[in-house]
N, C-alpha and C positions, 0 to 999 in steps of 0.2 A: 875319541873313542874311550869307553869305560876301561878302567884299569882294575883288575881283580887280584887281590893278594891271597895266595894260598900257602899252606904249610908245606915247605919243601920236602921234608922227610915223609909226610903223609902222601904227597903226590907221587913221589918216586916209589913208595911202597905199593901204591895202587897200580902203577905202571909196571911193577915187577923188575925195576932196574935202577941202579944208581948212575945218573948221568953227570957228566961234567957240565959246567955252565955253558961251554961252547957246544956240546952235543945237544943239550936241551934247547939252546937258542936255535940251532939248525932244525930240530924237530918242529919247533914253533913256526919257523919260517916256512917249512915244507907244508904245514897245515894251514897257513894263511893267518896266523896270529903272530904276536911279537913279544918276546921277553924284554920287558922294560928294565928290570933290575933284579939282581940276586943279592939279598941282604946278608949273605953268609959272612962276608968280610967287612961289614960296616957295623957301626955302633947301633944297637937296637934298643928300643924303649924297655923300661923295667915295668912289668905287670905283676902286681901282687908280690913284689919282692923278688921276682924271677925274671931274668932277661927273656924277652920274646924269642921264640925259636926262629931260625932262618926262614925267610919268606921269599917266594917267587912272585914278582909283580908282573902280571901278564896283561898286555893290551888286547882287548877283544873288539872285533868289529861291532859297530853300534846296532846292527840288525841281527846279531847272533844272541838272542835272548836266552837260548839254551846253554850258554857258556858263561853266565853271570855268577856262577858259584863253583865251588870246588868239585861238586858232584858232576856238573855238566862238563867241565874241562877234562876231568879224569875219564868219564865215559866216552867222550868224543875221541880223545887221543888213543884210548885202548881199542876202539873200533877201527880207527885209522891205522894203527899198528898191526891189525889183524889178530889181536889177542882175544877178541870176542866179537859178537855181532850185536846189533841193536836189540835190546830186550823187547820181548813181546808183552806190551802192557795189556792188562786184563781188568775188566769190570767184574767184581765179585759182590753179590748181594750179602746183606748181614745174615747171621746165623738163623734168625727167625723168619727170614725171607721178606720182611716188610721194610721197604725203603723209608728213610727219613724224608719228610716232605716240608717244603718251604712254600708258603702262600705269598704271592706278591700282590699287594693292594694297588688299586688303580691310581691313587693319589701320588704314588712314587713317580709317575710320569712327569710330574711338575718339577722334579729335582734331579733324580738319578734313576732312569727308567729300567735299566737292565740288571739282571741278577743271575749269578751262577754259583755253583757250590760243589763240594766234594768232601769225602771223609777218608782219612787215612787210619785204618784199623790196626791196632796192635803194633804201633810204631815204637821203635826203641831209640831214644835220644841219648847221645853223649854230649859232653860240653861242646865239642867241636861241631857236632851235627846240629845241635840247637842253635849255636851262633851262626852257622852257615844258613840255616832255615830262616832266621830273622834277617840276615844280611841280604839274602836273595829277594825277600819282599821289599826291602829298602831300595835295592838296585832296580827292581821292576817299577817301583813307584817313581823313581827319578828318571828312568829311561823311557820305557814303553808307555807308562801311565801318565807321562807329562806332569810330574809333580802332583799326582793324585787327581788331576782334573778329569782325566778320562777313565781311570780305573782306580779302585781302592780295595785293598785286601785286608781281611780280618781272619785271625786264626784263634780257635777256642778249644778248651778242654771239654770234649763232648760228654764226659762223665759228670760234669757239674751242671748240665742243662738237660732239658727234656723236650723232645719234639712232639708234635710238629711245630715248625718255626713260622714266623710271619715277618715279612719285610714291608714296613709301613712308612708313611710320611705324615708327621704330626707337627702341630705348633710347638716351638721349642720349650714353652713353659710346661707342656704336658710330658716332656721326656725327662725322667729322673732316674739317675743311677750313680754309682760310685765309679769314677774313671780309673783307668789302669794306673796302678801304683799309688793310688790315693786312698784316703780313709773316710773322706767326707762325701756325702751324697749331694749332687748338684743337679739343677735342671739345665736345659740346653743353653739358655741365655747366660746363666752363671758360668758355664764352662767356657763360653766365648770370652768373657771377661777374665776368667782365671788363666786361660792359656794365651792371652793377647801378647804377653811379653815373653812367652816361652820360645827359646831359640829354635827348637825342633818343630813344634806343632803350630807356632804362630803363623808361619808362612802358608798354612793350609786353610786358615779360618775363612778367608775371603770366598772360598768356593761355595759355601752355603750360608754365610753369615747374614746376607740381606734377603734370604728367601723366607717367605711366610711359613714354610714347613721345612723340617729337617728330616732326613732319612734315619730310620732306626730299625733294629732287628730284635724281635722278641722270641722267647721260647713259649711253650704252652702254659707256663706259670706266670707269664708276663715279666719274666726276668730279662733284662736288657743284655744283649750280647755285644752290641756296638752301635755307635752313631757315626756311620761312615760319611765322609772320608777322614774324620778327625781322630777318634779315639775309641778303643775297645773298653769293655767293662772289666773292672778288676775281678769280678766274680768268676769270669770265664778264662782267666789268665792261664796260659800254658807254662809248663816248667819241664825240667829234666825228667820228672816222674810221670808226665802225661803219656797215656797209652793210646788214646783215641783223639784225633784232631778233626774238628769240624772247620772247614774253610768256607768263608763267605766272601764273595766278590761282587761289588756293586760298580756300575759303570754308566757312562754316557755314550759309550761306543760299543755297538753290538758285536763287532768282530774282536776287538781287543779283550773283551771280558772272557771270551773262550780261550784266547791265546794265553792269557795269564794263568787260567785254570790248568791248561795243558802243561805249561812249564813247571808249575809248582808240583803237580802230582807226578810228573815224569821224573823230576829230579829227586824227590824224597820218598817215593813209594818203594825204592830199593831197600829202605830201612824197615819196612813192614815185616811182620812175622812170615808172611808169604810174599817174597819180594815181587815188586812191580805189579801189585794188585791194588785196585782203588774201589772203594764203595761208592756207587752213584747216589745222587740225591734227586728226588723228584721235585721239579719246579712247577708250580701251578700259577700261570700268569695268562689267563684267557683274554684280558683286555687288550694286549698287544701281540697276541698270537705267539707268545714265547713259552708256552707250556712244553716241557720236555724233561728228559733225564740227563743230568750232567755229571761228569764230563763225557763227551763222545770221544772214545779213544781210537776210532776207526781211522787208519791212514788215509790221506787224501789222494785219490787216483788222478794221474795226469799222463800225458804222453810227451815224448821228446823224439826229434828226428835224428836218426843215426848219421845221415849225411850232414846235417847241420852241425852236429858235434864234431865230426871229423874235419869238416871244411874250416870251421872257425879255429880249431886247435892245430890245423895243419897235419892231421894224422890220418891213418887208414885202419882203424881198429874194427874188429868184428863186433857184432852185437853182444856175444857172450863176454868178450873182454871188457866192453864198456859196462856191462852189468856187474862184473866183478869189481871194477873200479868204483862204481856207485855204491857197492856194498860197504866199502871202506869209508864212505861219507854218510853212512846211516840210512841209505835207501834200500828198498827191495824192488828189484826190477827184473823184467823178462822181455824177450823179443815179442812184439805184439803179434797175436794170431789173427787180428781183424784188420790191421793196417800195415801194409808192406813198408819196410824201411823205417818203422817206428818202434819205440820201446814203450811198454806199459810200466809206468813208474809209480810206486807207492811212496808218497811223501809222508814221513813220520810226523806225529803230533808235535815233536820238538822243533821242527823246521818251518816256522811261520814265515821265514825270510824267503822261501822258495815261491816265486810268483810266476815264473816264465821258464821256458826251456833254456833260456840263456843262463839262468841260475844253475840248472842241472849241468849245462856245458861247463860252467866255471868249476863245479865240483869234480867233474871228470878230469879237467886239467890239473886240479890240485892233487887228486889221487894219482894221476899219471906222473906228476912232478913237473913244476914250471921249468926247472932247469934242464929237463929232458926234452922239452918241446923244441921243434925246429926253430933255428935262429932267424929264418926268413919266412915270410908269408908267401904261399904259392900264388904265382901270378896267373890267375885263370881268366881275368878280364882286365883290360887296361883302359883307362879313361883320363882325359885331361880336365882338371877342374876349371870351372868358369863362373864368374859372378852372375847372379840373377840379373835379368834385364833391368828390373826396377832399382837394384843397388848400383848398377853401372851408370844408369841415368842420374841417380842421386849424387854419385861421385863427380860427374861432369858439372852439375850445378854447384855442388859444394866447392869444387876447385875454382870455378869462375868467380863465385862470390868472394872467396878468400883472396884471390889475386886482385880483385877490385878494391881491396883494402877493408873488407868487412870481417868482423870477428865472429867465429862460430861459437854458439853456446848450446848446452844440452840440459834443459830444464826437465823436471819430472813429468811423466805422462799423466799423473793424477792431479786434479785440481778441485777447488770447491765449485759448487753449482753457481754461486754468484759471480765468481771470477770468469766463468765460461759464458755466462749469459747476462745477468743484470748489469754487471760492471762494464760490459761492452755494449750496453743498450740493445741487447738482443733478447728475444722472447723464446722460451722453451715450449715447444709444442708437445713434449712428452714422448715423441717418437724418434728423437734424434740421439740423445746421449745415453751411454751405458752407465747405469748407476751401480755403485757398490751397495750390497745388501746391508752390511753392517760396518759402515765406515768408523774407524777408530777416532778420527778427529774431523772437524769441520773443514780442514784444509784439503782433505782427500776424499771427496764424495763421488766424483764421476771421473770417467775417462775422457780426456779432452777431445773436443770436436774441432778445435782450432789451435794453431801454434802461437797465436798472438798473446794469450794470457801469460804463457811462460816467458816470452820475450819482455813483456812489460814488467813482470816481477823481477826479472834479471836486471833491467834498468833501474828499478826501484832500489834494489839492494846494492847497486853500484853507483848511485847518483852522487856520492861524495867524490867520485873521480871527475876529471876534466871533461868538458863537452867540446865538440859533439862526440856522441858514441854511436857506433854503427855495428849492429849485431844481426846475426841470421841463424836459422836452424833449418835442417833438412831431416825430417823425421815423420813418424806415423801419427795420424789421428784415427779416431774410432767412431763408427756410427752404428746404430741399430739397423739391422736388415733382416726382417722376418722371412725373407725368401731363402736364406741360407740355413744350413743345419745348426750352426752355432749361434744363429740369430744376431750376428754382428759381423762387421767387416772393417779392415784397416784401409786407409788411404795414405799414400806418401805425399806429403806437402812440402813446399818450400815457403819460408816466411822470413821477412827482414823488417827491422825497425831502426829508424833514425831518431836520435834524441839530441836536441841542441837548442840554442837560443833563437834559431829560425826554424821554420817548419820542416825544411829539408825535403820538401815534396819533389824538387827537381833531382835530388840525389837518389831517391827511391825509384823515380821514373827512369833515371839513367841505368840503375841496376837492372830493372825490368827489361829495358831494351838490350842490355848486354847479354843477359841470360837467354832471352828469346832468340837473339842472333846466333848464339852458340848452339841452340836447339834447332837451328836452320828454319826459323819462322820469321818471315819478313813482315815489316809493319805495313799495313794496308791503309791507304787513304780512301775517303769516301768516293773519290772520283774514279780511281783505278781498280779498286778491289771489291768493294761491297756489291757492286752490280754484276760483276763477272764471277759466276759460280766456279769457274775452272781455276781461278787464281787462289792459291793457298797462302795463309798468313794470319796475323792477329791484328785486332783493332781494339780501341777502348771507347767506352760510352760513359758519359757523365752520369753520376747518380748522387743525389742529395747534396749537390753543390760543391763539396770538398773531397769527393771521392769519385773513382771511376771503376767500372767493371772491365775485366779483361776477357776478350772473346777470341776464339780461334776457329778458322776454317781448315779442316784437315780431312783428306780423303773424301771430299764432297759433303762433309757433315760439319755442322756448327756446334761448338762446344763452349760452355762457360768455364773459364779457368779459375777465376778468383777476382779479388778486388784490391785496390791500393788507394791510399789517400791520407788525409790529415785527420787525426783522432779528435773527437768532440771534447770540449773542456771537461764535461762531466766524467768522461772516461779517465782523463788525466787525474782528476780529483780522486776518483775511486782507487786508483793505483798510486796515489800520493806522488805524482810527478809534476814538478813546478814548470818545466819547459815543454814546448810543443813536441809532438811525436808524429812521424809519418810511418805508415806500415804498408807492407805488401804481403799477400799470401796467394800461392798458386797450387793447384792440383797437378802434380807431375804425371799421374798415371794416364792422363789423356794422351801423352806422347808415346806410349808404348804401342 
C-alpha cells in the first residue's frame, strides 16, 4: 500500500483539532487507513538549513486514489467526522464563453490513443500546495498509471500558450523543443539519448523509444507543450506564480484517463478563486468516437440493496440511517422510489474504487464502526461443506499413487507449443490447444493438453538423482470447446512416469491396475467381458507396438480413458533424457 507523508500541523489545522498520536491512530483505524509513523519524536532531515516539520506517514489502500495527497486525506477525514459534506464540483466555462479545444489526430492511435484535459482557473499556489500538486501526479504515475504505461499527466502554465491545441504523433526527428529544466533544444531522438542514464526519467523511455512515431502536444503557434509520457516543455513550466493550469492527460486505457482527470481536478480545484470549479476542455477526436467535453463531473448513479447491506453487516438499519452513514463516506443517497428495498446512490467522481454494492456495504460498515458490528454472524442458513466430486475422486487417485511409492509433482500448466506437440510426436490440428495471445517467452505459449510434458520436464531437471524415479500428477488440462460460452473446458487427468535403466512398463501397468481397482473397475478379458455388454470394467488394446489404449465399459457405454506405454527414443532425445521412460495418462472425469 502507498504511504503518504503529510505535514502534521497542517493536517490537524485542517481537521480543526490537535490529536494525540494515539487519538489520530484510532481515527485512522476507524476510517480504514493506518498511521504508519509520527515523526515528531524522531530525528528529521534538514531541508534548506531548517529541520523538516513533523510528518504523519499514513498507509493508504491501493485503490483509494483520492487519498494520495494531503488534500484528499484532509477532505475525506473531515467528511467522515461530519465537519463538512462532499463538495459540489462544478464545470464553469471561461469568461468569454469559448472553451479551449484540443484536436486529436488519427496517428495517435499508433502510440497513445486516448486524451483528456481540464483547466484550473485562477488557482492560488503556495509552496506546500505546489509540492502536493506535483507529488500527487507522481503517486498516480506510480500507482494507477503503472509507471506511466497506462496514463501520463502533463501540467502547463496556460498563460504561456495559446489554444486551440493539437495532440499528434510524429517521427521523433520532427519533434523539437527545450525539455523541462533544460536550456538546449533537442529532437525526440536526442532526448532519448540525453535521458538514457537519468535516474528519474530513464525508466520511462522504453514506453515509446522503439515506436516510429512519438506523441506530442502543440498549441496554435506550434509551441510544444509536452512529449508524453516522457517530459514537458520548459516553455510551459508551472511555478508558484502560475494562475491558470492546463492539464493534459494521454493514455492507452480509456477508463483510467478519466479517473486520473477526476482525481486531479477534485483535489486541487479547492484552491481556485471560486472553489471546486473546473473549466472544461473540448476534445475533438472523431476517428475513435471520443469527441467530448472533459472532465465530466457528474456523479455515477448506482443502486444498493438495503437487505444486502444489513445481512452482510449483521445489522437492521433503516434506509434513512444507511443514507446518513453513506454521507460520511462521501456518497449522496436516497431510498429508491422505483425499486423497493433499494437505495439510489450517487458515487462521487473521487471514488473510482466503487465497483459493486459490496463496496458500498463496506463503506456503511466503516461509517457505522467495525468495532460496533455484532461479534457473531447471524445463522440464517446452515450447511456442511463438502468437496466437489471431481476433487474427491482426484484425492482417491492421488492417495493410491502415493501409497504405491510414487512421488507427486506439480509442474506449471503453461508450456511451449513444441513440448506439447512436436516433442511428443503429436500433430496440432489447431482446434485443440488454447494459445496465449501475447506469450512473454517461448516456454509459455499454450495451456497444456496433456500432463506428460510436465512430468518429463520434471524428470529432466532431476536426472542427476538416482534412478529409478517414479512421479505422478493429478491436475487439469485444457481444451478448446466452441460449444461453451468461454470457448474452452478443463479436464481432470491422472498421469505417471517411470524413469530408469529399464523401461518400467510393468511398473506403470501395475499402477494402472491398482488405480482402476480402487475405482472399482475390474479388468476384462476378451473371453468374459468384451462380448457381454452387461459386464462393466476396463480393457487395453495394443497401439503402435509399445503402447496400449485404455478403454472402459461403464453404464452400458464404452469410453476411451487414455494411453500408457514406452516413449519413443525421439521423445527422450527432445527432453534430454538418457534412460527409457514409460508413461500413463487417464481422463478421470469419465468416472463421475
